[in-house]
N, C-alpha and C positions, 0 to 999 in steps of 0.2 A: 451480503456485504463481505468482501474478503480483501485483505492485504496479504499477499504472499510473502513468505520469508526466503524464497528461492531467489537466485540471481535473476534480474530482469531479462538478461540475454537468453534465458531458457524459455521465456514465455512467448507464445505465438502473438501475432498482431492483436487478435481479439482479447486475449487475457492481459496483455500489456496495457492497451488503451483502457480496458475495463477497470483494471486496478487503479490506473491513474485517475479515472473518473470517481471511483469509490473513495480513493484517498482524499480527494478534494471534499467530498461529502462528509467524510469522517472528520477532516480538519475543521469544517464549518460547525459540526456538532460539538466538537471539543473547545472551539474558540468563541464563535459568535453566539451559539445557542447555549453554551455552558452546560451541555449534556443534561438538559432538564426534561426532555420528553422524547417521543419517537424512538429512535434507535439508541438512546442513551443507555439502555439496559442490554443491548446486544453484546455478546461476548467479544466481538471484534472491537467494539467501541471501548469496552471496559479495559481491555489489555493495553490500550494506548493512553489511558488517563495518567497524567504525570510524566508522559514520555513524548511530548511534542517535539523535542529536539531529535529524537530517534525517528519520528514520523517525517520530519523535515528532511532528514538524511535519506530515508527511503524514497521520498519524492525526488530528491536530487539524483538518485540512482535510476529511477524511472525516466526522468527527463533526459539523462545522458543516453539511455538506450533508445528513447523515442527519437532523439536527434541523430543517433548513429544510423537509424533506419530511414533517415531522410524526411521525417515528419517535422512540422513546425510545432513549436511549443510557445504558448502565449498565456499561460495561467500559472504565474508564480505564486508562492506562498510568502506571507509576511515573516521574514526571518526574526524580527523582534518578538514574535509570539512563540518562537521555537524554544520553549523553556523546558525544564525538567531533565529527565535522564536521557542520555544520548544513545543508549543501547536498548534494544528490545530483547528481553530475556524470557518473556512469556510467549509460548507458542500454543496455538489452539490445536495444531496437529504437528507432529514431528516433521522434519524435512523429508524423511523417506515416505511418510504418509502423504505429504503434500505432492510428492512426485507421483505416488500411486494414484491420487485423485486426478492429477493431470493426465496420466497415462490412460485413464479410463474415459477421458473425454475424447471426442472426435475432432481433434485439432492437431496443430503441429508443435505443441509445447514439448519441451525437453529435447528437441532436435537441434543439434549444434551445427 
């Protein structure tokens, strides 16, 4: 499970859509399932607890990039549930570490 902290326009198709899918799963864990089992102890889940507004903002950035690339988007989040802090200040990896992780994958991430 990963929600990147890099700009979505730096992500390849695979990682952009993968993050979008993961974000929806994370949203469900934090809202519907109230983080009681499964991935609730995962570091990615823990860093978003109390920051649904920030997660909602990240989703909006992903949706904008998805649409910019000509894809359809039909999976909105409930804005009424977007409570808590609006900024994510806890990173599992620094931005430069995230760039290195992507550079080491065989994809087109980080190509502008």
